[in-house]
Structure formats: C-alpha cells, structure tokens
N, CA, C and O atoms as a MOPAC input file, in Angstrom:
PM7 MOZYME 1SCF
protein

 N      0.77200 1    -1.07600 1     0.00200 1
 C      0.02400 1    -0.41900 1     0.12400 1
 C      0.74700 1     1.21100 1     0.35200 1
 O      1.33500 1     1.46300 1     1.40300 1
 N      0.61300 1     2.27500 1    -0.78900 1
 C      1.11500 1     3.43300 1    -1.00200 1
 C      1.25600 1     4.25600 1     0.00300 1
 O      0.34800 1     3.92200 1     0.76400 1
 N      1.80100 1     5.08600 1     0.46400 1
 C      2.57400 1     6.03900 1     1.78200 1
 C      1.00000 1     6.83200 1     1.58300 1
 O      0.29900 1     6.42600 1     0.65600 1
 N      0.57400 1     7.74300 1     2.30000 1
 C     -0.65700 1     8.54100 1     1.99400 1
 C      0.25600 1    10.20600 1     1.80600 1
 O      0.91600 1    10.86900 1     2.60600 1
 N     -0.04900 1    10.37300 1     0.61500 1
 C     -0.31900 1    11.50900 1     0.30800 1
 C     -0.49700 1    12.59700 1     1.40200 1
 O     -1.24200 1    12.44100 1     2.37000 1
 N      0.40400 1    13.95400 1     1.12500 1
 C      0.29200 1    15.42600 1     2.04100 1
 C     -1.82200 1    15.27700 1     2.76300 1
 O     -2.48000 1    15.15400 1     3.79700 1
 N     -1.98500 1    15.43900 1     0.96100 1
 C     -3.05500 1    15.81700 1     1.33600 1
 C     -4.31400 1    14.72400 1     2.05700 1
 O     -5.40900 1    15.12700 1     2.44800 1
 N     -3.87700 1    13.38900 1     2.10600 1
 C     -4.62100 1    12.61100 1     2.34300 1
 C     -4.21900 1    12.15000 1     3.91100 1
 O     -4.87000 1    11.22300 1     4.39200 1
 N     -3.11400 1    12.80400 1     4.75500 1
 C     -2.66900 1    12.61000 1     5.84200 1
 C     -4.07700 1    13.38300 1     6.78800 1
 O     -4.92600 1    14.26400 1     6.65800 1
 N     -3.63500 1    12.41900 1     7.70700 1
 C     -4.91200 1    12.68300 1     8.94700 1
 C     -4.40100 1    13.89500 1     9.69100 1
 O     -3.24800 1    14.28000 1     9.49300 1
 N     -5.33300 1    14.61500 1    10.67500 1
 C     -4.80700 1    15.80300 1    11.11300 1
 C     -5.23500 1    15.82500 1    12.36800 1
 O     -6.30400 1    15.27100 1    12.62500 1
 N     -4.48400 1    16.47000 1    13.39700 1
 C     -5.22400 1    16.81900 1    14.95800 1
 C     -5.50700 1    18.47000 1    15.07200 1
 O     -4.97100 1    19.29300 1    14.32900 1
 N     -6.11100 1    18.67800 1    15.75500 1
 C     -6.38000 1    20.31600 1    15.99600 1
 C     -5.71100 1    20.16300 1    17.22700 1
 O     -5.97400 1    19.38500 1    18.14400 1
 N     -4.36600 1    21.41700 1    17.08900 1
 C     -3.53100 1    21.71800 1    18.08400 1
 C     -3.72200 1    22.90700 1    18.49500 1
 O     -3.71400 1    23.79100 1    17.63900 1
 N     -3.95800 1    23.29600 1    19.99400 1
 C     -4.23600 1    24.99700 1    20.61000 1
 C     -3.03300 1    25.04000 1    21.71500 1
 O     -3.10200 1    24.38700 1    22.75500 1
 N     -2.08300 1    25.75800 1    21.43100 1
 C     -1.01000 1    26.18000 1    22.68700 1
 C     -1.60800 1    27.54700 1    22.95300 1
 O     -1.75700 1    28.28300 1    21.97700 1
 N     -2.04400 1    28.06600 1    24.39700 1
 C     -2.18800 1    29.20700 1    24.78600 1
 C     -2.05800 1    29.01000 1    26.42000 1
 O     -2.11100 1    28.01500 1    27.14200 1
 N     -1.85900 1    30.44900 1    26.67500 1
 C     -1.64000 1    30.85700 1    27.91700 1
 C     -2.80600 1    31.77600 1    28.36300 1
 O     -3.35400 1    32.42700 1    27.47400 1
 N     -3.21300 1    31.89600 1    29.53400 1
 C     -4.08100 1    32.70100 1    29.70200 1
 C     -4.15700 1    34.08000 1    29.11200 1
 O     -5.28800 1    34.56600 1    29.11600 1
 N     -3.35000 1    34.69300 1    28.68900 1
 C     -3.10800 1    35.86000 1    27.94500 1
 C     -3.09600 1    36.13300 1    26.38400 1
 O     -3.19200 1    37.20500 1    25.78700 1
 N     -2.94500 1    34.80300 1    25.88600 1
 C     -2.23800 1    34.88500 1    24.32700 1
 C     -2.20000 1    33.34600 1    23.63300 1
 O     -1.52300 1    32.38800 1    24.00500 1
 N     -3.10400 1    33.41800 1    22.55600 1
 C     -2.94200 1    32.17500 1    21.85700 1
 C     -1.71300 1    32.13900 1    21.00400 1
 O     -1.55400 1    33.07000 1    20.21500 1
 N     -0.71700 1    31.06300 1    21.06800 1
 C      0.31900 1    30.75700 1    20.31800 1
 C      0.63800 1    29.99200 1    19.10400 1
 O      1.61500 1    30.01700 1    18.35600 1
 N     -0.72500 1    29.13200 1    19.10900 1
 C     -1.13800 1    28.16800 1    17.79800 1
 C     -2.31800 1    27.61500 1    17.76000 1
 O     -2.24000 1    26.53000 1    18.33600 1
 N     -3.44200 1    27.82400 1    17.34600 1
 C     -4.51500 1    27.14900 1    17.22500 1
 C     -5.25200 1    27.01300 1    15.78900 1
 O     -6.05000 1    27.73800 1    15.19500 1
 N     -4.53700 1    25.56200 1    15.43700 1
 C     -4.98300 1    25.40300 1    14.17000 1
 C     -4.65600 1    23.70000 1    13.83500 1
 O     -4.05200 1    22.95000 1    14.60100 1
 N     -5.25500 1    23.30700 1    12.41700 1
 C     -4.72700 1    21.74200 1    12.54700 1
 C     -3.54300 1    21.45900 1    12.47500 1
 O     -2.91400 1    22.37300 1    11.94300 1
 N     -2.64300 1    20.21200 1    12.90100 1
 C     -1.57400 1    20.17100 1    12.30300 1
 C     -1.76200 1    18.39200 1    12.18100 1
 O     -2.78400 1    17.71900 1    12.30800 1
 N      0.09100 1    17.83700 1    11.79300 1
 C      0.24900 1    16.92100 1    11.63500 1
 C      0.73200 1    16.11500 1    12.73400 1
 O      0.54800 1    14.91000 1    12.56400 1
 N      1.47700 1    16.54800 1    14.15100 1
 C      2.15500 1    16.39700 1    15.27100 1
 C      2.21500 1    17.23000 1    16.28700 1
 O      1.64000 1    18.31300 1    16.17900 1
 N      2.87500 1    16.92200 1    17.40200 1
 C      3.32800 1    17.55100 1    18.05500 1
 C      3.92300 1    17.12400 1    19.33400 1
 O      3.30000 1    16.49200 1    20.18800 1
 N      5.53400 1    17.61000 1    19.46400 1
 C      6.25600 1    16.68800 1    19.86600 1
 C      6.61500 1    17.82700 1    21.23000 1
 O      6.51900 1    19.04000 1    21.04300 1
 N      7.00300 1    17.28800 1    22.50400 1
 C      7.05300 1    18.04300 1    23.81000 1
 C      8.04900 1    16.90200 1    24.67100 1
 O      8.48300 1    15.82100 1    24.27400 1
 N      8.22000 1    17.55600 1    25.94300 1
 C      8.63800 1    16.59900 1    26.99500 1
 C      8.08200 1    16.84200 1    28.53700 1
 O      7.74700 1    17.78000 1    29.26000 1
 N      8.19100 1    15.50100 1    28.57900 1
 C      7.89600 1    15.42300 1    29.87000 1
 C      8.68400 1    14.74800 1    30.55300 1
 O      9.80600 1    14.49400 1    30.11300 1
 N      8.13500 1    14.16300 1    32.18500 1
 C      9.62100 1    13.93500 1    33.29700 1
 C      9.92800 1    12.53800 1    32.75200 1
 O     10.94800 1    12.13000 1    33.30700 1
 N      9.45800 1    11.67200 1    31.90800 1
 C     10.12900 1    10.47200 1    31.40600 1
 C     10.42500 1    10.80500 1    30.03800 1
 O     10.57200 1     9.86800 1    29.25300 1
 N     10.55600 1    12.20900 1    29.54900 1
 C     11.51000 1    12.25400 1    28.13900 1
 C     10.77500 1    12.77400 1    27.19900 1
 O      9.64500 1    13.18000 1    27.46900 1
 N     11.26200 1    12.84700 1    25.99400 1
 C     10.62000 1    13.49400 1    24.79100 1
 C      9.38300 1    12.46600 1    24.07300 1
 O      9.43500 1    11.23800 1    24.14300 1
 N      8.27300 1    13.23400 1    23.37400 1
 C      7.60300 1    12.24100 1    22.98200 1
 C      6.67800 1    12.68700 1    21.97000 1
 O      6.79400 1    13.90900 1    22.06400 1
 N      5.84100 1    12.47000 1    21.07000 1
 C      5.26400 1    12.79600 1    20.27800 1
 C      3.65300 1    12.24700 1    20.06000 1
 O      3.22200 1    11.11300 1    20.27000 1
 N      2.95600 1    13.39400 1    19.59000 1
 C      1.46900 1    13.10700 1    19.47900 1
 C      0.77700 1    13.12100 1    18.13900 1
 O      0.72500 1    14.16000 1    17.48100 1
 N      0.30600 1    12.12400 1    17.77200 1
 C      0.13400 1    11.94700 1    16.57900 1
 C     -1.69200 1    11.58400 1    16.02300 1
 O     -2.34300 1    10.80600 1    16.72100 1
 N     -2.11600 1    11.99500 1    15.20900 1
 C     -3.69800 1    11.59000 1    14.85600 1
 C     -3.87000 1    10.63400 1    15.24400 1
 O     -2.97000 1     9.82400 1    15.02300 1
 N     -5.06900 1    10.14700 1    16.02800 1
 C     -5.51100 1     8.90000 1    16.37700 1
 C     -4.53500 1     8.49100 1    18.04900 1
 O     -4.47300 1     7.30200 1    18.36300 1
 N     -4.10800 1     9.15800 1    18.62900 1
 C     -3.23000 1     8.76500 1    19.93700 1
 C     -4.62700 1     9.00100 1    20.98500 1
 O     -5.61800 1     9.72900 1    20.92200 1
 N     -4.27100 1     8.27100 1    21.68100 1
 C     -5.11500 1     7.44700 1    23.08100 1
 C     -5.12400 1     9.17100 1    23.59000 1
 O     -4.41500 1    10.15200 1    23.36700 1
 N     -6.43700 1     8.86100 1    24.44200 1
 C     -6.39000 1     9.86900 1    25.19200 1
 C     -5.34200 1    10.33500 1    26.20700 1
 O     -4.92000 1     9.34300 1    26.80200 1
 N     -4.85600 1    11.27400 1    26.56300 1
 C     -3.34600 1    11.68300 1    27.32500 1
 C     -3.54000 1    13.05100 1    28.21900 1
 O     -4.18700 1    14.07300 1    27.99000 1
 N     -2.91900 1    12.75100 1    29.05900 1
 C     -2.78700 1    14.19000 1    29.86000 1
 C     -1.16800 1    13.61300 1    30.65200 1
 O     -0.81900 1    12.46900 1    30.94100 1
 N     -0.39700 1    15.01800 1    30.83400 1
 C      0.74600 1    15.34800 1    31.31100 1
 C      1.11000 1    16.30200 1    31.76900 1
 O      0.32600 1    17.21900 1    31.52600 1
 N      2.05400 1    16.63100 1    32.42000 1
 C      2.76900 1    17.75400 1    32.97600 1
 C      3.95300 1    18.04200 1    31.68200 1
 O      4.77900 1    17.15100 1    31.48700 1
 N      3.98600 1    18.95500 1    31.06000 1
 C      5.26000 1    19.66400 1    30.71400 1
 C      6.48300 1    20.18800 1    31.27400 1
 O      6.45000 1    21.09200 1    32.10900 1
 N      7.83100 1    19.54500 1    30.76100 1
 C      8.79300 1    20.48700 1    31.07900 1
 C      9.44700 1    21.57000 1    30.41800 1
 O      9.58400 1    21.34900 1    29.21500 1
 N      9.72200 1    22.24100 1    30.65500 1
 C     10.83000 1    23.47300 1    30.12500 1
 C     11.40600 1    22.87800 1    28.81700 1
 O     12.43200 1    22.21100 1    28.95200 1
 N     10.93000 1    23.01300 1    27.64700 1
 C     11.31300 1    22.61600 1    26.33600 1
 C     10.81000 1    23.35600 1    25.30900 1
 O     10.16400 1    24.38000 1    25.53100 1
 N     11.05900 1    22.90700 1    24.07300 1
 C     10.61600 1    23.54500 1    22.74600 1
 C      9.77700 1    22.77700 1    22.52600 1
 O     10.04600 1    21.57600 1    22.54900 1
 N      8.17000 1    23.34400 1    22.17100 1
 C      7.22800 1    22.34800 1    21.46600 1
 C      7.57800 1    22.39400 1    20.03200 1
 O      7.90800 1    23.45600 1    19.50400 1
 N      7.51300 1    21.21200 1    19.34300 1
 C      7.67400 1    21.22300 1    17.97800 1
 C      6.18500 1    20.99900 1    17.37600 1
 O      5.48600 1    20.12000 1    17.87900 1
 N      5.78600 1    21.63600 1    16.50500 1
 C      4.38100 1    21.54100 1    15.86500 1
 C      4.73500 1    21.43500 1    14.21000 1
 O      5.40200 1    22.23600 1    13.55500 1
 N      4.15600 1    20.34400 1    13.79800 1
 C      4.57800 1    20.24200 1    12.46900 1
 C      3.38200 1    20.11100 1    11.83300 1
 O      2.57500 1    19.30400 1    12.29500 1
 N      2.98400 1    21.03600 1    10.42200 1
 C      2.04100 1    21.11500 1     9.93400 1
 C      2.03100 1    20.65700 1     8.30500 1
 O      3.05200 1    20.40500 1     7.66500 1
 N      0.85900 1    20.61300 1     7.85600 1
 C      1.28500 1    20.17300 1     6.36400 1
 C      2.44700 1    20.91600 1     5.33700 1
 O      3.00700 1    20.45700 1     4.34200 1
 N      2.62100 1    22.77500 1     6.25400 1
 C      3.57800 1    23.21900 1     5.12300 1
 C      4.50200 1    23.50600 1     6.02100 1
 O      5.52400 1    23.92400 1     5.47600 1
 N      4.57700 1    23.44900 1     7.33400 1
 C      6.11800 1    24.26500 1     8.10800 1
 C      6.31600 1    23.26500 1     9.32000 1
 O      5.71800 1    22.19300 1     9.41500 1
 N      7.05100 1    23.65700 1    10.05100 1
 C      7.20200 1    23.57100 1    11.38500 1
 C      7.06300 1    24.96600 1    11.99100 1
 O      7.30600 1    26.06500 1    11.49200 1
 N      6.55100 1    24.58900 1    13.35200 1
 C      6.77700 1    25.84700 1    14.42500 1
 C      7.64700 1    25.21800 1    15.64400 1
 O      7.64800 1    24.15900 1    16.27200 1
 N      8.23700 1    26.18500 1    15.64700 1
 C      8.73800 1    25.56900 1    17.45500 1
 C      8.23800 1    27.05900 1    18.30300 1
 O      8.04400 1    28.16700 1    17.80400 1
 N      8.09900 1    26.57900 1    19.92800 1
 C      7.67700 1    27.21000 1    20.73700 1
 C      7.97500 1    27.00600 1    21.92400 1
 O      7.59300 1    26.09600 1    22.65900 1
 N      8.91500 1    28.15800 1    22.20900 1
 C      9.75000 1    27.65400 1    23.57800 1
 C      9.15100 1    27.75200 1    24.91300 1
 O      8.97600 1    28.90200 1    25.31500 1
 N      8.82000 1    26.84900 1    25.63900 1
 C      7.87300 1    26.97300 1    27.14600 1
 C      8.36900 1    26.95700 1    28.64000 1
 O      9.18000 1    26.07300 1    28.91300 1
 N      8.16100 1    27.42800 1    29.18700 1
 C      8.65600 1    26.99300 1    30.48800 1
 C      8.15000 1    25.94700 1    31.20900 1
 O      8.65000 1    25.51700 1    32.24900 1
 N      6.95300 1    25.43900 1    30.55500 1
 C      6.63000 1    24.28000 1    31.17200 1
 C      4.98100 1    24.10400 1    30.70400 1
 O      4.60800 1    24.84500 1    29.79500 1
 N      4.11800 1    23.27200 1    31.21800 1
 C      2.44400 1    23.75000 1    31.09900 1
 C      2.04400 1    22.14400 1    31.19800 1
 O      2.60000 1    21.18300 1    31.73000 1
 N      1.20000 1    22.25400 1    30.67600 1
 C     -0.21800 1    20.79500 1    30.58900 1
 C     -0.73300 1    20.40200 1    29.38000 1
 O     -1.49000 1    21.06700 1    28.67300 1
 N     -0.28500 1    19.25700 1    29.15100 1
 C     -0.83800 1    19.03400 1    27.58500 1
 C     -1.78700 1    17.65300 1    27.80900 1
 O     -1.35500 1    16.62500 1    28.33200 1
 N     -3.03000 1    17.81500 1    27.36000 1
 C     -4.38900 1    17.35200 1    27.26600 1
 C     -4.85900 1    16.94300 1    25.90300 1
 O     -5.29100 1    17.79600 1    25.12800 1
 N     -4.77300 1    15.28500 1    25.47600 1
 C     -4.83200 1    15.27200 1    24.48000 1
 C     -6.16100 1    14.17900 1    24.51200 1
 O     -6.20700 1    13.25400 1    25.32300 1
 N     -7.45000 1    14.49700 1    23.28900 1
 C     -8.14700 1    13.73200 1    23.31600 1
 C     -8.97300 1    14.00900 1    22.27500 1
 O     -9.36900 1    15.16400 1    22.11900 1
 N     -9.41800 1    12.81500 1    21.26300 1
 C    -10.35300 1    13.10400 1    20.27700 1
 C    -10.01200 1    13.42400 1    19.05300 1
 O    -10.86600 1    13.62600 1    18.19000 1
 N     -8.67000 1    13.51400 1    18.81800 1
 C     -7.43500 1    14.43400 1    17.70000 1
 C     -7.67000 1    15.78000 1    17.91500 1
 O     -8.02900 1    16.56600 1    17.03800 1
 N     -7.40900 1    16.13500 1    19.43200 1
 C     -7.40300 1    17.30900 1    19.89200 1
 C     -6.45700 1    17.58300 1    21.04900 1
 O     -6.76100 1    17.41300 1    22.22900 1
 N     -5.39200 1    17.98100 1    20.64800 1
 C     -4.36900 1    18.69300 1    21.58500 1
 C     -4.16200 1    19.75600 1    22.20000 1
 O     -3.59900 1    20.68200 1    21.61600 1
 N     -4.49900 1    19.85500 1    23.29600 1
 C     -4.49500 1    21.68600 1    24.01700 1
 C     -3.74200 1    21.28100 1    24.85300 1
 O     -3.80900 1    20.22200 1    25.47700 1
 N     -2.66200 1    22.44000 1    24.94500 1
 C     -1.38100 1    22.84500 1    25.52900 1
 C     -1.81100 1    24.46200 1    26.39200 1
 O     -2.09200 1    25.55300 1    25.89400 1
 N     -1.71700 1    24.05400 1    27.78200 1
 C     -2.08000 1    25.38800 1    28.73700 1
 C     -0.49300 1    25.59100 1    29.48600 1
 O      0.13600 1    24.90500 1    30.29200 1
 N     -0.23900 1    26.76600 1    28.84800 1
 C      0.72300 1    27.55900 1    29.74400 1
 C      0.43300 1    28.30300 1    30.77700 1
 O     -0.76200 1    28.53700 1    30.95800 1
 N      1.33500 1    28.81800 1    31.63500 1
 C      1.44800 1    29.46100 1    32.31600 1
 C      0.13900 1    29.57900 1    33.96500 1
 O     -0.27700 1    30.45600 1    34.72200 1
 N     -0.01000 1    28.27900 1    33.78800 1
 C     -1.32600 1    27.90300 1    34.50900 1
 C     -0.72700 1    27.27600 1    36.21000 1
 O     -1.54200 1    26.88900 1    37.04700 1

C-alpha cells in the first residue's frame, strides 16, 4: 500500500495558549514535547492523554511547515484528535 500523500494525511487540532495569549490554534500533523519521562510525540489517533510538560521547545508540524514554541512548562491534554497545551497555569 502506498504512503498517504500530504492531502490524505490525517490531522489533529492543536492549540497552545496561556491565559493572555494564543500561540497556535489550527490543524497540525503532530506535536512533540518533553515530560518527566522524556521526549514524546502526539499524532492523529493518539489515545486520551494528559501530562505535565517540562521546560522545552514544542515542535508542531503542519502540512506546510514546522513551528517551534519555547515553553517554561505547562499541561497537555489530548482527546479525540485534539491536543490542548495550557501554559502559565
């Protein structure tokens, strides 16, 4: 079976926000971060997941590019192809 083209790739909705600013709020192919156990990736279809984030650089991949957001820590919640990252909470 051939690999999916970019147009056929599944996505998840990624939102990275603090109480005062939204840093990212759109579909993406993946988000990568770091928690106490080390680096991890979240892809479409990921199981429900919640974790505390360590200071790191979040890497968000979209169909067109990559975005890096340096954080001092936060909380990530993943459910139903939605990844919400809460900063400064």
